[in-house]
Backbone bond lengths (Angstrom), bond angles and torsions (degrees), N, CA, C in turn:
res aa  C-N    CA-C-N  psi(-1)  N-CA   C-N-CA  omega(-1)  CA-C   N-CA-C  phi
1 M - - - 1.453 - - 1.526 107.28 -
2 E 1.276 115.22 118.34 1.470 119.97 -172.67 1.525 112.89 -86.79
3 G 1.310 118.41 -42.48 1.424 120.10 -177.60 1.543 111.42 -142.82
4 L 1.307 115.59 169.44 1.447 118.01 179.35 1.543 113.07 -70.71
5 F 1.313 117.19 -42.79 1.456 119.84 -179.08 1.528 106.86 -115.44
6 Q 1.336 112.75 102.74 1.451 119.47 174.80 1.528 107.32 -91.30
7 P 1.306 118.86 164.87 1.504 119.87 -176.94 1.508 112.97 -56.24
8 M 1.321 119.94 -37.07 1.479 121.15 179.67 1.538 110.88 -65.96
9 H 1.339 116.09 -37.33 1.464 120.82 179.73 1.566 109.27 -65.68
10 L 1.298 115.94 -41.40 1.441 120.47 -179.94 1.533 111.33 -65.39
11 L 1.311 117.61 -38.43 1.453 122.13 176.62 1.540 111.38 -63.77
12 V 1.309 116.51 -41.71 1.454 119.72 179.11 1.528 110.38 -65.36
13 I 1.349 116.40 -42.89 1.471 119.84 179.81 1.533 109.29 -63.01
14 F 1.341 117.85 -43.68 1.434 122.09 179.18 1.523 110.94 -60.76
15 F 1.337 117.63 -44.05 1.436 121.19 -179.51 1.510 112.94 -63.95
16 I 1.341 116.73 -40.83 1.479 120.80 176.91 1.532 110.57 -62.95
17 A 1.384 116.06 -43.67 1.446 120.28 179.01 1.511 110.32 -62.65
18 L 1.350 116.38 -39.82 1.483 119.99 178.06 1.529 109.21 -62.47
19 L 1.312 120.67 -40.85 1.455 121.09 -179.32 1.509 111.19 -67.83
20 I 1.339 117.62 -39.79 1.451 121.48 -176.30 1.522 111.49 -72.69
21 F 1.335 117.77 -50.96 1.448 121.00 -173.19 1.509 114.34 -92.86
22 G 1.278 119.14 -22.21 1.470 122.41 -178.58 1.515 111.78 86.45
23 P 1.340 115.48 162.70 1.455 119.50 -176.23 1.532 114.72 -71.84
24 K 1.316 118.09 -19.54 1.448 120.14 -179.38 1.558 110.59 -85.36
25 K 1.303 120.37 -33.92 1.443 123.11 -178.67 1.499 112.64 -84.05
26 L 1.329 120.02 -23.64 1.459 121.95 -173.32 1.508 112.23 -60.97
27 P 1.381 121.05 -44.49 1.488 119.72 178.42 1.525 113.11 -63.82
28 E 1.360 117.00 -35.67 1.458 120.38 177.14 1.523 110.76 -66.04
29 L 1.296 116.44 -40.67 1.494 122.13 178.61 1.509 109.31 -62.99
30 G 1.327 117.26 -44.43 1.468 119.55 -179.60 1.510 111.40 -66.50
31 K 1.308 117.39 -37.48 1.461 121.57 178.03 1.511 110.07 -63.67
32 G 1.323 117.00 -43.69 1.509 121.81 -179.89 1.511 110.93 -62.64
33 I 1.345 116.82 -44.66 1.459 120.30 179.69 1.518 110.93 -65.27
34 G 1.347 117.62 -38.86 1.421 121.75 178.91 1.535 113.22 -64.46
35 E 1.355 114.06 -40.90 1.489 118.53 178.80 1.537 108.92 -68.11
36 G 1.315 116.51 -36.36 1.463 118.59 178.22 1.548 112.94 -62.50
37 F 1.329 114.59 -46.56 1.458 121.00 177.77 1.567 110.08 -61.21
38 R 1.326 114.78 -40.96 1.487 118.34 -177.90 1.538 110.05 -65.68
39 S 1.328 117.95 -43.10 1.435 119.73 179.70 1.494 113.24 -68.41
40 L 1.348 117.64 -34.22 1.449 122.30 173.46 1.501 110.60 -61.82
41 K 1.344 115.88 -44.06 1.487 121.74 -178.42 1.548 109.12 -62.54
42 E 1.373 116.02 -43.78 1.447 120.45 -179.98 1.534 111.98 -66.49
43 G 1.307 116.25 -37.74 1.460 121.32 176.96 1.525 112.41 -63.97
44 M 1.339 115.20 -38.22 1.440 117.23 179.37 1.521 111.16 -71.41
45 K 1.349 116.37 -30.47 1.464 122.26 -178.26 1.582 108.74 -73.73
46 D 1.344 118.53 -35.54 1.455 122.59 -175.62 1.563 110.73 -79.17
47 K 1.294 118.82 -13.95 1.459 120.78 -177.97 1.533 108.17 -69.63
48 P 1.377 115.40 127.99 1.473 118.81 -179.13 1.521 109.28 -72.99
49 V 1.322 114.90 141.81 1.460 119.86 -179.82 1.520 108.77 -88.60
50 E 1.328 116.05 128.09 1.460 121.41 178.92 1.505 109.37 -89.61
51 T 1.302 117.01 125.34 1.447 119.99 177.81 1.501 107.31 -113.20
52 T 1.324 115.51 146.22 1.449 121.51 177.19 1.497 108.72 -98.95
53 N 1.302 114.44 132.68 1.481 120.93 179.42 1.517 106.97 -109.75
54 T 1.332 117.39 120.53 1.464 121.51 -176.47 1.497 111.01 -64.16
55 A 1.309 120.35 -34.58 1.426 122.45 179.11 1.538 111.53 -68.75
56 A 1.288 118.54 -36.98 1.442 122.77 179.51 1.533 110.26 -74.66
57 S 1.294 117.44 -32.34 1.450 119.03 -177.69 1.543 114.17 -78.14
58 T 1.322 116.07 -17.95 1.439 120.13 178.31 1.539 112.81 -88.61
59 S 1.300 118.44 -13.06 1.449 122.50 178.48 1.543 108.00 -76.61
60 A 1.326 113.66 165.70 1.446 118.33 -177.92 1.517 110.76 -69.15
61 P 1.348 118.63 141.23 1.466 120.55 -179.56 1.509 110.84 -69.59
62 T 1.285 115.82 142.32 1.468 120.46 177.58 1.504 109.23 -96.51
63 T 1.330 115.91 140.64 1.443 121.92 176.88 1.517 108.91 -111.39
64 P 1.287 119.76 140.68 1.456 121.12 177.72 1.513 111.12 -68.07
65 K 1.327 114.99 141.15 1.478 119.70 178.75 1.508 108.63 -77.79
66 K 1.334 115.87 137.64 1.454 120.19 178.43 1.508 107.81 -98.87
67 T 1.322 114.46 141.99 1.463 118.63 176.57 1.519 108.00 -85.95
68 P 1.341 116.86 139.80 1.515 116.58 -177.38 1.503 110.52 -70.94
69 G 1.306 114.41 144.20 1.438 121.90 177.58 1.532 116.21 85.23
70 R 1.318 118.08 2.14 1.441 120.70 179.91 1.537 109.67 -121.84
71 N 1.290 116.50 131.18 1.447 122.35 173.49 1.498 109.41 -86.86
72 S 1.342 116.02 151.01 1.449 119.26 176.44 1.507 112.97 -74.90
73 S 1.326 116.81 -27.74 1.497 119.11 179.86 1.541 107.90 -109.79
74 P 1.308 114.41 131.20 1.490 117.99 178.70 1.525 111.00 -72.96
75 S 1.332 112.78 139.52 1.458 118.48 176.51 1.529 109.10 -129.35
76 P 1.350 117.16 153.81 1.459 118.40 179.46 1.539 109.93 -67.82
77 P 1.361 117.62 152.49 1.436 121.25 176.62 1.536 110.15 -61.75
78 A 1.337 114.38 146.70 1.476 120.31 -176.57 1.527 113.82 -70.72
79 N 1.344 118.03 -27.76 1.432 119.49 -175.60 1.553 114.27 -88.16
80 R 1.350 118.14 -8.28 1.460 121.31 178.52 1.542 110.36 -99.72
81 P 1.296 117.96 139.95 1.476 117.22 175.35 1.524 109.40 -75.22
82 R 1.294 116.29 148.11 1.490 121.90 179.44 1.494 110.63 -73.85
83 S 1.274 116.54 139.63 1.466 121.34 177.47 1.511 109.13 -99.57
84 S 1.310 116.33 142.68 1.476 119.60 -178.32 1.468 112.25 -92.38
């Protein structure tokens, strides 16, 4: 056995898909799958590549400055009842 999908296997899969979806729906299904793969490929291409810089990683980590009187997580006011 040379490969997972040999030509005979692909013909059987195509014939089963033709029986299930019919000749009118098969081109639409193929078009949808192709567009999905294309958008996935473009999404992978647009993703920025993160590089690690050894000089930057050895420096001291920076912490964001907090403003006094503000919490990082919002909470409801104490004098109002919570609504469900």
